C-alpha positions in Angstrom: 0.0 0.0 0.0 1.3 3.5 -0.9 -0.3 6.4 1.1 0.0 9.8 -0.6 -0.9 13.4 -0.2 0.2 14.6 -3.6 -1.4 11.8 -5.5 -3.9 8.9 -5.0 -3.3 6.1 -2.6 -2.5 2.8 -4.4 -2.3 -0.9 -3.5 -0.8 -3.9 -5.3 -0.8 -7.5 -4.2 -0.6 -11.0 -5.6 -2.8 -13.9 -4.6 -3.0 -17.6 -5.4 -5.3 -18.3 -8.3 -5.1 -22.1 -8.6 -7.7 -23.3 -11.1 -8.9 -19.6 -11.4 -10.4 -19.8 -7.9 -9.9 -16.1 -6.9 -10.8 -15.0 -10.4 -14.1 -16.8 -10.2 -14.8 -15.4 -6.6 -14.4 -11.9 -8.0 -17.1 -12.5 -10.6 -14.9 -12.6 -13.7 -14.8 -12.8 -16.7 -17.9 -10.4 -16.8 -17.0 -7.1 -18.4 -15.9 -4.1 -16.3 -16.5 -5.9 -13.0 -13.1 -4.9 -11.6 -14.4 -1.4 -10.9 -17.3 -2.8 -8.9 -15.1 -4.2 -6.2 -14.3 -2.2 -3.1 -11.1 -3.1 -1.4 -10.1 -2.4 2.2 -6.7 -3.4 3.6 -6.0 -3.5 7.3 -2.7 -3.6 9.1 -2.1 -4.5 12.8 -0.7 -6.9 15.3 -1.7 -9.6 17.7 -1.4 -8.6 21.4 0.7 -10.4 24.0 -2.4 -12.3 25.1 -2.4 -13.8 21.6 -6.2 -13.1 21.2 -6.4 -9.3 21.1 -6.0 -7.8 17.6 -5.2 -4.2 17.0 -6.1 -3.3 13.4 -6.0 0.0 11.5 -7.4 0.5 8.0 -4.5 1.5 5.8 -6.3 1.4 2.4 -9.7 1.9 1.1 -10.6 2.2 -2.6 -11.5 0.2 -5.6 -9.9 -2.6 -7.7 -8.8 -1.2 -11.0 -6.5 -3.9 -12.6 -6.6 -7.6 -12.4 -3.9 -9.7 -14.2 -3.8 -13.5 -14.1 -0.4 -15.0 -14.9 1.7 -18.1 -14.3 4.8 -18.2 -12.1 7.1 -20.8 -10.7 4.6 -21.1 -7.8 1.7 -21.7 -10.1 -1.3 -19.6 -11.1 -1.3 -16.2 -9.6 -3.5 -13.2 -9.8 -2.0 -9.7 -9.5 -4.4 -7.0 -8.2 -4.0 -3.3 -8.3 -6.2 -0.5 -7.3 -6.4 3.2 -6.2 -7.8 4.8 -3.1 -10.9 7.0 -2.8 -9.1 10.1 -4.0 -9.4 8.6 -7.5 -12.9 10.0 -7.4 -11.3 13.4 -7.8 -9.5 12.2 -10.9 -12.7 10.9 -12.5 -14.7 14.1 -12.3 -14.3 17.4 -14.2 -14.9 20.8 -12.7 -16.3 23.6 -14.8 -17.3 26.4 -12.4 -16.3 29.8 -11.2 -16.0 31.0 -7.6 -15.4 34.2 -5.8 -17.1 37.5 -4.9 -17.0 38.7 -8.5 -18.3 35.4 -10.0 -21.7 33.9 -10.7 -21.2 32.0 -7.4 -20.5 35.1 -5.4 -21.6 33.5 -2.1 -18.7 31.1 -2.2 -15.6 33.2 -1.6 -13.5 31.2 1.0 -11.0 28.7 -0.5 -12.1 26.0 1.8 -15.8 26.5 0.9 -14.8 26.1 -2.8 -13.2 22.8 -1.9 -16.4 21.7 -0.1 -18.5 22.7 -3.1 -16.2 20.8 -5.5 -16.5 17.7 -3.3 -20.2 17.7 -2.6 -21.8 19.5 -5.5 -19.6 18.2 -8.2 -17.7 15.0 -7.3 -20.4 13.4 -5.1 -23.2 14.6 -7.4 -21.5 13.2 -10.5 -23.7 10.1 -10.4 -20.6 7.8 -10.1 -21.5 6.7 -6.6 -18.8 8.7 -4.7 -19.4 9.6 -1.1 -16.5 11.7 -0.1 -17.1 13.7 3.1 -15.8 17.2 3.8 -16.2 17.1 7.6 -12.5 17.4 8.2 -11.8 20.4 5.9 -10.8 23.1 8.3 -12.6 26.3 7.7 -11.5 29.9 7.9 -9.4 30.1 4.8 -8.8 33.4 2.9 -11.3 34.7 0.5 -10.8 35.1 -3.3 -12.4 37.5 -5.8 -12.4 35.3 -8.8 -11.3 31.7 -9.7 -12.4 29.8 -12.9 -12.0 26.1 -13.4 -12.5 25.1 -17.0 -12.6 21.3 -17.4 -10.0 20.7 -14.7 -10.1 17.4 -12.9 -11.4 17.9 -9.4 -8.0 16.7 -8.1 -6.2 19.5 -9.9 -8.9 22.0 -8.9 -8.5 21.2 -5.2 -4.7 21.0 -5.5 -4.8 24.5 -7.1 -6.8 25.8 -4.1 -4.3 24.2 -1.7 -1.4 25.8 -3.7 -3.1 29.2 -3.2 -3.2 28.6 0.5 0.5 27.7 0.5 1.3 30.9 -1.5 -0.6 32.9 1.2 1.7 31.5 3.9 -0.5 28.6 5.1 0.8 25.0 5.3 -2.2 22.8 4.4 -2.0 19.0 4.0 -4.8 17.7 1.9 -5.6 14.0 1.7 -8.4 11.4 1.4 -8.3 8.8 4.1 -9.3 5.1 3.7 -12.8 5.8 4.9 -13.7 8.4 2.1 -13.1 11.4 4.3 -11.3 14.4 2.8 -8.9 16.1 5.3 -7.2 19.4 5.2 -5.1 20.2 8.2 -2.3 22.6 8.8 1.1 20.8 9.1 2.1 23.2 11.9 -1.0 22.2 13.8 -1.3 18.5 13.0 -3.1 17.7 16.3 -6.0 19.9 15.2 -7.2 17.1 12.8 -9.9 15.1 14.5 -8.1 11.8 13.9 -4.4 12.6 13.9 -3.3 9.2 15.4 -5.3 7.1 13.0 -4.2 8.8 9.8 
C-alpha cells in the first residue's frame, strides 16, 4: 500500500489463483466488473495475550486492474487499485468562484473545496461519497477563480497551492474511509483523527 498526499493512494498484491479460484470469486470474466469491487486493507498486530488484535485500516478504494499469470509457484492473480481520492481524478470541474463570479456566495477557498467535493464529485452520479467534515474552515477569500474542465483533483490541489502561497501550510488527503482532510502541518493535532491517519 502506498499512502500519498500529492497523488492517489494505491495498492498492489498477488494472490494464489489455482484453477482460477480467486478470479471466479471476483465474478470474472464479466466485463468491467473490476471497478465494482471495493477493497479495504487492514494492518495491525496480535497482542501479548495472543487473542487481542489491534487493526488499522490503511487502504480503502477500488480494484482497477486484475492480471492473471503463471509463475514458478503456479497460477497467480495480480491485483492493483487506487484509493478514494481517485474520485477526484474521474470528475471534471467547470465552475467559477469568488465575490466577482456567478457563485458570489462562495468566496473562501475551503468553501470552494467543499463545493467541489459535494456539488460536483459526489453529485456526478458515479457513486462517490466523499465527506468534507475534516476540511478546516477559515481560509482566505478570493475574488475570482475559474475552473474550466479541470479534474477535481487538480482544482482542489490548485486551491491548496493558493493557501500555501498565502503563507499557510495545508496538508490535503483522502483517508481510507472516504473522508477528505485538510489540516495545517504546523497544527497537526487539530485534525480530528491525527493518530489514525
